[in-house]
C-alpha positions as CSV (number, residue, x, y, z in Angstrom):
1,X,0.0,0.0,0.0
2,X,1.3,3.4,-0.9
3,X,2.2,5.8,1.9
4,X,-0.7,8.2,1.1
5,X,-3.3,5.4,1.0
6,X,-1.9,4.0,4.3
7,X,-2.2,7.4,6.0
8,X,-5.8,7.8,4.7
9,X,-6.7,4.3,6.1
10,X,-5.2,5.2,9.4
11,X,-7.1,8.5,9.5
12,X,-10.3,6.6,8.8
13,X,-9.5,4.0,11.5
14,X,-8.9,6.9,14.0
15,X,-12.2,8.5,13.1
16,X,-14.0,5.2,13.7
17,X,-12.1,4.8,16.9
18,X,-13.1,8.2,18.2
19,X,-16.7,7.4,17.3
20,X,-16.6,4.1,19.2
21,X,-15.1,5.8,22.2
22,X,-17.9,8.3,22.2
23,X,-20.4,5.4,22.1
24,X,-18.8,3.8,25.1
25,X,-18.8,7.1,27.1
26,X,-22.4,7.9,26.3
27,X,-23.7,4.4,27.0
28,X,-21.6,4.3,30.2
29,X,-23.3,7.4,31.5
30,X,-26.8,6.3,30.4
31,X,-26.7,2.8,31.8
32,X,-26.4,4.2,35.3
33,X,-29.6,6.3,34.9
34,X,-31.8,3.5,33.5
35,X,-34.1,1.7,36.0
36,X,-35.4,-1.0,33.6
37,X,-33.1,-4.0,34.1
38,X,-33.7,-5.4,30.6
39,X,-32.7,-2.1,29.0
40,X,-29.6,-2.0,31.2
41,X,-28.6,-5.4,30.0
42,X,-29.1,-4.4,26.3
43,X,-27.2,-1.1,26.8
44,X,-24.4,-3.1,28.6
45,X,-24.1,-5.4,25.6
46,X,-23.9,-2.4,23.2
47,X,-21.3,-0.8,25.4
48,X,-19.2,-4.0,25.5
49,X,-19.4,-4.2,21.7
50,X,-18.4,-0.5,21.3
51,X,-15.4,-1.3,23.6
52,X,-14.4,-4.3,21.6
53,X,-14.5,-2.2,18.4
54,X,-12.2,0.3,20.1
55,X,-9.7,-2.5,20.7
56,X,-10.0,-3.7,17.1
57,X,-9.4,-0.2,15.6
58,X,-6.5,0.4,18.1
59,X,-4.9,-2.8,17.1
60,X,-5.4,-2.1,13.4
61,X,-3.7,1.2,13.8
62,X,-0.8,-0.2,15.9
63,X,-0.3,-3.0,13.4
64,X,0.1,-0.3,10.7
65,X,3.0,1.1,12.7
66,X,1.1,4.1,14.2
67,X,-0.2,5.1,17.6
68,X,-4.0,5.4,17.9
69,X,-5.4,8.8,18.4
70,X,-6.7,10.0,21.8
71,X,-9.8,11.8,20.6
72,X,-13.4,11.0,21.6
73,X,-16.0,11.7,19.0
74,X,-18.3,14.8,19.2
75,X,-21.3,12.5,19.8
76,X,-20.7,12.9,23.6
77,X,-21.0,16.7,23.4
78,X,-24.2,16.4,21.3
79,X,-25.8,14.0,23.8
80,X,-24.7,16.1,26.7
81,X,-26.1,19.3,25.1
82,X,-29.4,17.6,24.3
83,X,-29.8,16.2,27.8
84,X,-29.0,19.6,29.4
85,X,-31.5,21.3,27.1
86,X,-34.1,18.8,28.0
87,X,-33.5,19.3,31.8
88,X,-33.7,23.1,31.3
89,X,-37.0,22.7,29.3
90,X,-38.4,20.5,32.1
91,X,-37.4,23.1,34.7
92,X,-39.1,25.8,32.7
93,X,-42.2,23.7,32.3
94,X,-42.3,23.2,36.1
95,X,-42.1,27.0,36.6
96,X,-44.8,27.9,34.1
97,X,-47.0,24.8,34.6
98,X,-46.5,23.7,38.3
99,X,-48.2,20.5,39.3
């Protein structure tokens, strides 16, 4: 494989790795908030799979002679922002429509 192609593949692997890390982080925070045990089990399986994918992409990158990136995808920030907005909207609803 040519050097340019190799670098493109490694960049692609790193982008997938950062997305998988984001998935692990989001699922990890959500699983602690869920009360439904069946849903917790399912989310735990997804989180495990995301973690396995992180290991796979890290290994592919290392086997290409590079070090895996340290970034976590922006999905974490999107979920955090959405959750904060929902909390804010719920607080406003409580102020303007008290029970």
